[in-house]
C-alpha positions in Angstrom: -8.1 -0.9 -2.8 -6.7 -2.7 0.0 -6.5 -3.1 3.7 -3.6 -0.8 4.9 -2.3 -0.9 8.5 -0.8 2.7 8.3 0.6 3.7 11.7 0.7 1.3 15.1 -2.9 2.4 16.3 -4.5 2.1 13.2 -2.8 -0.6 12.2 -3.4 -3.0 15.4 -7.0 -1.9 15.4 -7.6 -2.9 11.8 -6.0 -6.1 12.4 -7.7 -6.7 15.5 -10.9 -6.4 13.3 -9.8 -8.9 10.6 -8.7 -11.2 13.5 -12.2 -11.1 14.7 -13.6 -12.3 11.3 -14.4 -9.0 9.9 -12.6 -9.1 6.7 -11.1 -5.7 5.3 -13.5 -4.5 2.5 -12.2 -5.7 -1.1 -14.6 -4.4 -3.3 -12.6 -5.2 -6.9 -14.7 -8.0 -7.8 -15.1 -6.9 -11.6 -15.0 -4.0 -13.9 -12.3 -1.1 -13.7 -11.7 -1.8 -10.0 -10.9 -5.6 -10.8 -8.5 -4.3 -13.4 -6.8 -1.9 -11.1 -6.4 -4.3 -8.6 -4.7 -6.5 -11.0 -2.3 -3.7 -12.5 -1.3 -2.7 -9.1 0.1 -6.2 -8.4 1.7 -6.1 -11.9 3.1 -2.9 -10.9 4.7 -4.6 -7.9 6.4 -6.5 -9.9 3.9 -10.2 -9.9 4.1 -11.8 -13.2 0.4 -12.6 -14.0 -1.4 -15.3 -16.2 -5.3 -15.7 -16.8 -6.8 -18.5 -14.5 -10.1 -20.6 -14.7 -12.8 -19.2 -12.7 -15.7 -21.0 -10.9 -18.5 -22.3 -13.1 -22.3 -23.3 -11.7 -22.3 -26.3 -9.7 -19.0 -25.9 -7.7 -17.5 -26.5 -11.0 -14.4 -25.0 -13.3 -14.7 -23.0 -16.2 -12.3 -25.8 -17.7 -13.3 -28.8 -19.7 -11.4 -31.0 -17.6 -13.6 -33.7 -16.0 -13.3 -33.8 -12.2 -10.9 -31.0 -12.1 -8.7 -31.4 -8.7 -8.3 -27.3 -8.6 -11.3 -25.6 -9.4 -10.9 -22.0 -10.1 -7.7 -22.2 -9.1 -5.2 -23.2 -12.1 -4.0 -21.4 -15.1 -5.7 -21.8 -18.4 -2.8 -22.3 -20.4 0.0 -24.7 -19.9 2.3 -21.8 -21.0 1.6 -20.3 -17.9 5.3 -19.7 -17.1 6.2 -18.1 -19.9 2.9 -16.5 -20.5 3.0 -14.5 -17.2 4.0 -10.9 -17.8 4.0 -7.7 -16.0 3.0 -6.1 -19.1 0.3 -3.6 -18.2 -1.4 -3.4 -22.0 -1.4 -7.3 -21.8 -2.9 -7.3 -18.7 -5.7 -5.0 -19.6 -6.5 -7.0 -22.8 -6.7 -10.3 -21.0 -8.9 -8.4 -18.2 -11.6 -7.1 -20.6 -11.7 -10.0 -22.9 -12.0 -12.5 -20.0 -13.9 -10.2 -17.5 -14.5 -13.3 -15.3 -11.3 -14.9 -15.4 -9.1 -15.3 -12.2 -5.6 -14.6 -12.4 -2.4 -16.7 -11.0 1.1 -15.2 -10.3 3.9 -17.2 -11.4 6.4 -17.8 -8.4 10.1 -18.2 -8.2 10.3 -15.5 -11.0 10.1 -12.1 -8.7 8.1 -13.5 -5.9 7.8 -16.3 -3.7 4.7 -17.1 -1.6 4.7 -18.4 1.9 1.3 -20.2 2.4 0.2 -21.2 5.5 -3.1 -22.3 7.5 -5.6 -19.2 8.3 -5.3 -19.6 12.0 -1.6 -20.1 11.9 -1.1 -17.2 9.4 -3.2 -14.4 11.7 -1.6 -15.7 14.7 2.2 -15.1 13.0 0.9 -11.7 11.2 -0.3 -10.3 14.4 3.3 -11.3 15.8 5.4 -9.9 13.1 3.4 -6.6 13.0 3.8 -6.0 16.9 7.1 -6.7 16.4 7.7 -4.1 13.5 8.8 -6.4 10.8 8.2 -5.7 7.2 5.8 -8.3 6.4 4.7 -7.4 2.6 1.6 -8.1 1.0 -0.7 -10.8 2.6 -3.9 -12.3 1.0 -6.6 -14.5 2.3 -8.3 -17.4 0.7 -11.8 -18.1 2.1 -10.7 -21.9 1.8 -8.7 -21.6 4.8 -5.3 -20.2 3.7 -3.1 -17.0 4.4 -0.7 -16.2 1.7 2.4 -14.0 2.6 4.2 -12.4 -0.6 7.7 -12.2 -0.3 11.1 -11.8 -2.8 12.1 -14.9 -4.4 15.3 -16.6 -3.0 16.5 -16.3 -6.8 18.0 -18.6 -9.6 21.3 -19.5 -8.5 24.3 -20.5 -10.9 24.4 -24.0 -9.4 20.8 -25.4 -10.4 21.9 -29.0 -8.6 21.9 -26.9 -5.3 18.4 -25.5 -5.5 15.0 -27.4 -5.3 12.0 -26.2 -7.4 8.5 -26.3 -5.8 7.6 -29.8 -7.4 10.0 -31.7 -5.3 7.7 -31.0 -2.0 4.4 -30.4 -3.5 2.5 -29.1 -6.5 -0.4 -26.8 -6.6 -2.6 -30.1 -7.9 -1.4 -32.1 -4.8 -1.8 -29.3 -2.2 -3.9 -30.6 0.2 -1.2 -33.4 0.9 0.5 -30.9 2.6 -1.8 -29.1 5.0 1.2 -26.9 7.0 3.7 -24.6 5.6 3.9 -24.3 1.7 6.6 -22.3 0.0 5.6 -21.7 -3.6 8.6 -20.8 -5.5 9.8 -22.1 -8.9 7.6 -24.2 -10.9 4.5 -23.0 -9.0 1.7 -20.2 -8.6 -1.1 -18.7 -6.2 -3.9 -17.2 -7.0 -3.8 -13.3 -6.8 -6.5 -11.0 -5.4 -9.2 -10.4 -6.6 -10.3 -13.9 -7.4 -13.3 -15.7 -6.9 -13.4 -19.5 -5.6 -16.4 -22.0 -5.8 -18.9 -21.2 -3.5 -21.2 -18.7 -2.0 -19.2 -15.4 -2.0 -15.8 -17.5 -1.6 -12.8 -15.4 -2.8 -9.1 -14.6 -2.6 -8.7 -10.9 -1.4 -5.8 -9.0 0.0 -5.1 -8.2 4.0 -2.4 -6.1 3.3 -2.2 -5.1 -0.5 0.9 -5.0 -3.3 1.8 -1.4 -2.4 3.6 -3.0 0.8 7.7 -4.2 -0.6 7.9 -7.8 -1.1 10.4 -8.7 2.0 12.9 -11.5 2.0 11.2 -14.8 2.9 13.7 -15.7 5.8 12.5 -12.8 8.0 9.0 -14.2 8.2 10.0 -18.1 8.0 10.5 -18.8 11.5 7.5 -16.7 13.0 5.2 -18.8 10.3 6.8 -22.1 11.2 6.4 -21.9 14.8 2.8 -20.8 14.7 1.9 -23.4 12.4 3.8 -26.2 14.4 1.6 -24.6 17.6 -1.7 -25.1 15.9 -0.8 -28.4 14.5 -0.1 -29.5 18.0 3.7 -30.3 17.7 6.8 -28.5 18.3 8.5 -26.8 15.5 10.2 -28.3 12.7 11.7 -25.7 10.3 11.9 -28.3 7.6 8.4 -29.5 7.1 5.8 -29.0 4.8 7.7 -26.5 3.0 9.0 -26.6 -0.5 13.0 -25.4 0.5 14.5 -23.0 -2.5 18.0 -23.1 -0.3 21.4 -24.6 -0.8 21.4 -28.1 0.4 
């Protein structure tokens, strides 16, 4: 169902293969295996909602002319309240919308630390070598690596915390090429998802069977890797939507 790394020897071997460009097998493109992967994500606590899918000509299945995020956005404006982990509902969606991608709404149960692919590969290797509990990781063929973590939660004093929109929005992500912290008010595609283009997808590198870690256990390594690949010194306050007290 997903690429798991097991013990240190197997983990390093599979990771090395993936780092050389050989994507772990994730055959859940359709049918029962697609449904099983979606249910596994929901079973791990990720709230899901249906999303658009690719249409011929690198277009989006939605009716929006010039959609800025083709196949990467929810189909309903009510996606935050619609998102659910209910097995029966997800089965209905998956069976009645066989081409649909799915998003997970962040800031409820999980956040996502979203980094450029090369920086993410370096960080993942370092984290696993150090014995850090990384959690689920997905790769997007448009050049991003997604680290799924626990959310930092919703505090009693809402004025002390930032929603994701203060730094970026899912439709303006190109303006934030470094580390993106998807928290309240944001979402990401959850595997298996198809992107416009030939054989472009979002797929698991480490599946949802891995427990969600605290994002702060990953943040420094991810930020440092992003800074190195951007060619400047680490700035732990750059290009992230920080769900932290001011």
